[in-house]
C-alpha positions as CSV (number, residue, x, y, z in Angstrom):
1,M,-6.3,93.7,134.1
2,R,-7.1,96.7,132.0
3,P,-4.5,99.3,131.3
4,V,-4.5,102.6,133.2
5,A,-6.3,105.2,131.1
6,I,-7.3,108.8,131.7
7,N,-10.3,109.9,129.7
8,P,-12.2,113.2,130.2
9,D,-15.4,111.5,129.3
10,D,-15.2,109.4,132.4
11,C,-15.5,112.6,134.5
12,L,-18.8,113.4,132.8
13,E,-20.5,110.3,134.1
14,T,-23.5,110.8,136.5
15,E,-26.0,108.3,137.9
16,E,-28.2,109.2,134.9
17,G,-25.5,108.7,132.4
18,R,-23.0,110.9,130.7
19,V,-23.8,114.6,130.9
20,W,-21.9,117.2,128.8
21,T,-21.9,120.9,129.3
22,P,-19.1,123.4,128.4
23,E,-18.4,123.9,132.1
24,R,-18.4,120.2,133.0
25,S,-16.1,119.6,130.0
26,R,-13.6,122.2,131.3
27,Q,-13.7,120.7,134.7
28,A,-13.2,117.2,133.3
29,W,-10.1,118.3,131.4
30,Q,-8.6,120.0,134.4
31,A,-9.3,116.9,136.5
32,C,-7.6,114.7,134.0
33,Y,-4.5,116.9,133.8
34,E,-4.3,116.8,137.6
35,T,-4.8,113.0,137.6
36,L,-1.9,112.7,135.1
37,R,0.3,115.0,137.2
38,R,-0.4,113.0,140.4
39,A,0.3,109.7,138.6
40,L,3.6,110.9,137.2
41,R,4.7,112.2,140.7
42,A,4.2,108.9,142.3
43,D,7.4,107.0,143.1
44,D,6.0,103.9,141.4
45,G,4.1,105.9,138.8
46,P,4.2,105.6,135.0
47,R,7.3,106.6,133.1
48,T,5.6,106.6,129.7
49,V,2.5,108.6,128.6
50,V,0.7,107.3,125.5
51,I,-1.6,109.8,124.0
52,V,-4.3,107.9,122.0
53,C,-6.0,110.2,119.6
54,G,-8.4,110.1,116.7
55,L,-12.0,110.8,115.8
56,Q,-14.8,110.0,118.3
57,G,-15.9,106.5,117.4
58,A,-12.5,105.6,115.9
59,G,-11.9,102.9,118.5
60,K,-9.4,104.5,120.9
61,T,-10.9,103.1,124.1
62,T,-11.3,99.7,122.5
63,W,-7.7,99.7,121.4
64,I,-6.5,100.8,124.9
65,G,-8.6,98.0,126.4
66,R,-6.7,95.4,124.3
67,Q,-3.3,96.5,125.5
68,A,-1.5,94.7,128.2
69,R,-1.4,96.5,131.5
70,H,2.0,97.9,132.4
71,P,2.5,99.9,135.6
72,E,5.0,102.2,133.8
73,V,2.5,103.2,131.1
74,V,-0.6,105.5,131.4
75,Y,-2.8,106.1,128.4
76,F,-4.5,109.4,127.7
77,D,-7.7,108.7,125.7
78,A,-9.3,111.6,123.9
79,A,-9.9,112.9,120.4
80,L,-7.1,115.6,120.7
81,P,-7.4,116.7,117.0
82,G,-4.5,119.1,116.9
83,A,-1.1,119.8,118.3
84,R,-2.5,122.5,120.5
85,H,-4.9,120.0,122.1
86,R,-2.1,117.5,122.7
87,R,0.5,120.1,123.9
88,P,-0.7,120.3,127.6
89,I,-0.4,116.5,128.0
90,V,3.0,116.5,126.4
91,E,4.2,119.3,128.6
92,I,2.9,117.6,131.8
93,A,4.7,114.4,130.8
94,R,7.9,116.1,129.8
95,S,8.0,118.1,133.0
96,A,7.9,114.9,135.0
97,G,10.7,113.3,132.8
98,A,8.3,110.8,131.2
99,R,8.5,109.5,127.6
100,V,5.6,110.6,125.4
101,E,4.2,108.5,122.6
102,A,1.3,109.1,120.3
103,V,-1.0,106.4,118.9
104,W,-3.3,107.7,116.2
105,I,-6.3,105.5,115.6
106,D,-6.9,106.5,112.0
107,V,-10.3,105.5,110.6
108,P,-12.4,107.0,107.8
109,L,-15.1,109.4,109.0
110,A,-17.9,107.2,107.7
111,L,-16.6,104.3,110.0
112,A,-16.4,106.6,113.0
113,L,-19.9,107.8,112.4
114,T,-21.2,104.3,112.1
115,R,-19.5,103.2,115.3
116,N,-20.8,106.3,117.1
117,A,-24.3,105.4,116.0
118,L,-24.0,102.0,117.7
119,R,-23.2,103.5,121.1
120,P,-25.7,103.8,123.9
121,A,-27.6,107.1,123.6
122,D,-25.8,108.9,126.4
123,R,-22.4,108.0,124.9
124,R,-23.2,109.2,121.4
125,V,-21.3,112.2,120.2
126,P,-23.3,114.6,118.0
127,E,-22.4,114.0,114.4
128,E,-21.5,117.6,113.8
129,A,-18.9,117.3,116.6
130,I,-17.3,114.3,114.9
131,R,-17.3,116.1,111.6
132,S,-15.7,119.1,113.2
133,V,-12.9,117.0,114.8
134,A,-12.3,115.4,111.4
135,G,-11.9,118.8,109.8
136,L,-9.5,119.9,112.5
137,F,-7.5,116.7,112.8
138,E,-3.7,117.0,112.4
139,A,-1.6,113.9,112.4
140,P,0.7,113.8,115.4
141,T,4.3,114.7,114.5
142,A,7.7,114.3,116.1
143,A,7.9,118.2,116.3
144,E,5.3,118.0,119.0
145,G,7.8,116.2,121.2
146,F,6.7,112.6,120.8
147,D,9.4,109.9,121.3
148,R,7.4,107.5,119.1
149,I,4.3,107.8,116.9
150,T,2.2,104.8,115.9
151,V,-0.6,104.9,113.4
152,V,-3.3,102.2,113.8
153,R,-5.7,101.6,110.9
154,P,-8.2,99.1,112.2
155,G,-10.3,97.0,109.9
156,A,-13.8,98.0,108.9
157,A,-15.6,95.9,111.5
158,P,-17.6,98.1,114.0
159,D,-15.8,96.4,117.0
160,L,-12.4,97.5,115.7
């Protein structure tokens, strides 16, 4: 079984494929925050939130898919380039008494761009967006409230 993961991109899916607009993106993020809150409120819900961050095309979703499913863990899968982007998730988790971990999938920009180019057309991220995230990216730190930080540096293979 696949691990439980929350990804704003999943909220952008339509019958015609993924459709991104600023408004749909805002709605997707709000839906994901609410999904996380509901999961953490459940009696048998997760007790650990793992924020998996990195460039688009880094391999975050692939890495999550390779983790064993644990009912006490929920993964939040998004680029989340800066502390300010990760803060709402940390705050939601902490307010529910959950542990918060960060996994940074750290790949060179060139590899992320190559992997992105291999995606189906409706899942490709504009190159300028990936370059923007690369320019904004701040490594996760303990000062953000993480109980543990793991850095994953995958091999150069496109499949992670």
